[in-house]
N, C-alpha and C positions, 0 to 999 in steps of 0.2 A: 503493499499500499504505500501511496505518496507521503512522505514524511509531513508535508503542509497540510495535506488533506486529514491525515491522523491528528495532527495536533489541533485543526478546527474541530474534529469530532469530539475530541477530548475537551475543549472548550466548552462546548453546547451541553456535556454533561454535568456541567456545574451546577448543583442545586440552587445557587443563589442567582442563576442568570433569570431575567424574566421570560414567560413562556413566549410571549408574541417574539421577543427578540430570538429565543430557541427556534420558532418556526421559520423566522427570516433567514437564520443560519443553516436551517435546514433546505430551504429554498435554493439557498447558493450552492451547498452542497449537492444537491440533485438538478443543479443546472435549470432550475425553474426561475421565470421573469417575475421580478417584484413588482409590487402594486405601488401606485401613490401612496397609500397608507403606509406602506411598508418603508418608502423612502422618508417620509415625514419622521415616522416612528425611530429611525435610525439616527436622523439629526437630533431628536428629542431625548430619547433613552439610551442609546448604545453608548458604551464608554469607548475611548478612541482605540484601545488595544484590541477590543471586538472587532469596530468597525475594520480597522487595521488589518487583521488577521484575514478577515473575509476578504478585503480588497486585495490582498497580497496574493490570495489563494487563485482569484481570479486572473490576477496581473501573470502569474507563473504560468498558469493553464494555457494562456494565450501566447505569451512571449518568453517563457523562462527568464532568465536572467538578462535577455537582450535589452538595451537602451540605446534608441535611436537619437541622432542628432543630423542635421544637414548643413550644408554650406550655400549660404545664399548671401545677397546683399539687398539693400533697401533702397528705394527712390521714395521721398516722401516729397510730392509736387509742389504742396503749399500747406499753411497751416491757417490760411483764410477760411472760413467757413460761414455759409450763410444760416447755420443752425446754431443754438445755444443750449447744448446739454449741460445741466448742472454740475455733472461730474467732472467736466472735460477741463484739464489744465494745459490743454495743447493749442487750441483754437484760437484765432482772432477773430472776431465778427468783420463781416465785409465792411461795416461801416468805420472799422478801425483797422483796415487792411494794411496801412502804411506801417504798423506794427508787427507785421507778420512777414512771411517770404513767399515768394511766387516764383519757381523754376520755368525757366523756357524750355523748349523742346531740345535745343542746343544744348544747356546745361545738365539736362538728363541724360542725353546722349554721352555727355563728357564723364557722368558717374559709371554708365555702362562699360564705356572705354577703358576706365581704370582697371577694370577687373580682366582684360582681354587676356591676360598671362596667368590667371588664377583658376583653380579647377571647380569653380562655383558653377551649381547646377541649376539655380534659380534666381529671379529677380523678384522683390516682393515690392508692389507698387501699393501705396495707401498714403490717404493724407485728408485734408479737410476738403469741403464742398465748396468749389470756387465757381462763381457764374461764366466766367468766361473759359474754363477748361471743361468744355462740353464734350459730347461723344465723338464727335469728329477729330477734336484736339487728341484725346487719348488713343483713338484708332489710328490716327498717323503715327504717333509715338510708337505704338506697338509694331506696326509695320516697318519703321526705321531699326528697331531692335531687333526685329527677327530677321531682317536683311543684314544687319551687322554679325548677328551670332544666332544662326538659326537653331541651334540646339539647345539654347537656353530657355528655360520652362518660365513663363510668364504666371506669375499668380498675383492677382491685383483686384482691386476697388471691392470696396464693401457694399451690400446692398443700399446702404444710406448713399454712398455716391452714385451708384447704378441706377437707383430710383429716380433721382434727381435729374440724371441724363436723359433717361427714357421719358421722363415726363416733360422735359425741356424740348426733347425731338420728337414729342406727341407720338410715341409708338408703344405698343404692349411690352411687357418684360419678355415675352417670347422672342419677339422680333429683335429686341434691343440684344439679349443674348447672344442670338445667333450672329448678329453683325458683328459683336464684339469677339466672339470666339473665331469668326473667320478673319478678323483683324489680327489676331495673335493670342487672345487670351486663352490660358490653356486651363487654369484654375482659380477658384475663389478662396479669399481668406475667410476666417471666421468673425470678423468685427462687425459693429453695429447692432449686435443681438441685445446686448445689455440684460434687461430681464424683460421678458415677453409680456406678462401680465398687464393689461392697460392700466390699471389701479398704480401700478409703479410707474409704468413708462409715461404716464401723464405728467407725474411729478419730476422725473428726472431727464425726459428728453421727449417732449410732448411733440415738438415741431418736427420730427423726422418720421422715416417711415415705419409703420407699426408692425407688429407680429406678423399678421398675414402677408404683408408685403415683403417681408424679409423672407420669410419661408418660401413664398412664390418665386422668388428670384433664384434661390438656391435650388427649388424643384426645377425651373426651368432650364439651368445649368446641367443638373443630372441628367434630363431628358436629352441633352445633345452629347452624352457620354462625358461631361466634364466632372471632375471631382472636386470637393470642397471642404473646408472646415467649419467648425462652429464654435463660438464662446458663450460665455455667460459671466457677467460682471456681478460679483458676489460681494456682501460684507458691507452693505450700506443700509438702505431702509427697507429691505426686502425682509420678508418672514420666510420660514422654511418651507411652507407650502408654496410660495412664488417659486423657489428654486426648482422645486419637485416638479410644478406645473410648466415650468420652462424646459426642464431635461424631459418631460413627457412629449412636448410637441416635437423637439428634435428627434426622440426616439419613434415618434408615429412617422415621421417623414423618413427617418432611415428605414423603416420596415417597407416604406412604399417604394423607395427608388435606390437604397444602398450606396448613394452618393458620398456620403461624409466620409472622410479618411479619419478625422481625430476631433476629440472634443478638449476644448482648453478654457478651463476656468480663470478667469482674470481677476485677481484681487482688487478691490476699490482701495485707491490712495486719496488721501484728504489734502494733499498740499495745494495750496494756489487755485482753488476751484470755489464754486458757490455751495459745497456741501462740506467745507472745512471743518464745521461744527459735529459732523459724525464720526463718531470713534472708528477706528479700523478694527478688523477682527484679529482675534489672537493667532498665534502659530497653530495651538490645539484646534481651534475653530477651521483653519485652513486645511489642515490635515485630515480632519473629518470630512470637510468638503471633497477633497480629492476621493476619500474612500467611498463615500456614498455614490458621487459620480461614477466611479469604476462599477460599482454593485448594480446602479439602476440603468446605466446606459449599456446594457448588455450586448447591443447590436453595434456599438462604435468599436471598430478593432484597436483604436488608439486612444490613450489619455496624455495630454502633453502639460507640463510645468513650464512656465516661461520663468527662467530663471532670474533675469534683471530685478524682475518684480518682487521676487520672494528673497532673494539672495541666495549666494552658493549653498551654504550650510542647510538653509531650508528646502531648497530644491533638491540637494541629497536626500534629505528626509522624505520629500515625495514619493521616492524610488520604493519606500515600503508601504505606502499606502495607494497604490494603484497605478501610479505613473510609468509609462515605459517609453517617454520621450521628454528629453529634458531640455532640448534647445540651447541657444548660446550665440554669441556675437565676439567678434574681436575689435569693434570700431563703435564709436557713439553715435552713429547716424540715426539711429533709433530713438527719436526724441519723445515720442508720445507717452512713454512710461517714466522716463527720467523726470521729464517736467511735472509729472504728478507726484513725484515723492517716493520712486521706487527706491529699493534696497541699494541698488548699483546706479548712483548717479552718472557715471561714466562707463557704461557696460563694455568691459574687455575681457576677453578670453580666448587665448590661441588654443588651435585644436589639441595640442599637447596637455594643455591645462585641464580641457573639457573632459580628455580621455581620463586623465588621472582622477579628476573629480568623480567620473562615473567609476573607475575601478576601486577607489578608496572605499567605498560601500559594496563591494563584491559583486558587481554586476558587469556586465559585458557590452563596451561602446562599439557601436555599429553605425557607421556613416550611412545615410539613405539619401535617395532623391525625393522629389515631392510626393510621388505616389508609393512611397516606403517600399522601393526597390533597393536593395543592398548594393551600396557603392564600394564599401571597404568594410571588413570586420578588423578591428582595431585590439580585439580581445588579447591577441599573441603579440601585439607591437610594442617593441621597446621605444618608449617615447623620449629616451634620452638621446637617440640618434636624431640627425636633423630630419625635420620635416617641413614640407613645402607649407607655405602660410596661405592662408585663404580665410575670408569672413565664415563664420560657423552660424548657421541659421538662426534667425530671431524673428519674433513676431506671431502672428496667428494665421 
């Protein structure tokens, strides 16, 4: 018998364990789907060791000790935005656009060209919603990127950006996604999801695309054969049931399309935004969130932790609570989270440092591409030897 499963079975025999938690543990053991009530109960009643043991069992069933990362680089076209999300520390309203930045196509192509001799596999394009950076602007950019480096995977544009582009172009999401895909867009990041439930969305991001619109754009991408990621912004004014409702909507769409690669919980940070009065979640709460996500999101193959937001040691800790993708970066071009008060104000980690970080907690570091195809297994690589430099993937 598998030692992890045996230890969980022993855990379930504890006479002090609540009967309802024992039932949840049995569902996990026998690979049965958890209900929404189960998800809420885990948040409310489960101890961190209990939730972690179950989540680690699922993680190792799926991936063993493998922990993924990828090498990419970011382009953030602008932080000027027509929307005013309460939690955002990154964007400048269009009325104050002189305080922000706006990159030209030429400037963005210079960023691409900087990585010509680097073994990156992906460019990640995401930023604010700028009225002048319309659908045609980004289609032209992607065509130029593909002409310059055809094999580079373009992951870009949240449904917040895409919904605005499509509405401005007066075309439905299905047509918009088809045109963007034909222009070079390969997959979607997971941003802009925040919390789906309207009573929370109304309070923190009332003026941007709603849950139905977000999900519809991802479904449209999936129908084209594209893959995407999904996120959830947690640890602010939401209740446990709001989190579970959010994950349930994602799980339902995944049942329908199978197009999601990974789920990425994003910790709310309260620096320099309109929600600075809201206390941040504790490390214990963070780890339980990852554990519950791994248990509830049973049809999502991967669970990712974004290490610059959590800090290196806490990111290591997530690998015992269901996470199998640690992410990372060696430059500070990802401004969205550092401006919000993330643990790593200038995110910087070499491939060797990232591999060592993973090995320190007895996991196997594996470089992947965007679609989780293995690029290189570092588990037997001696990182004391010279290694080529490259950006190590970051973001959602």
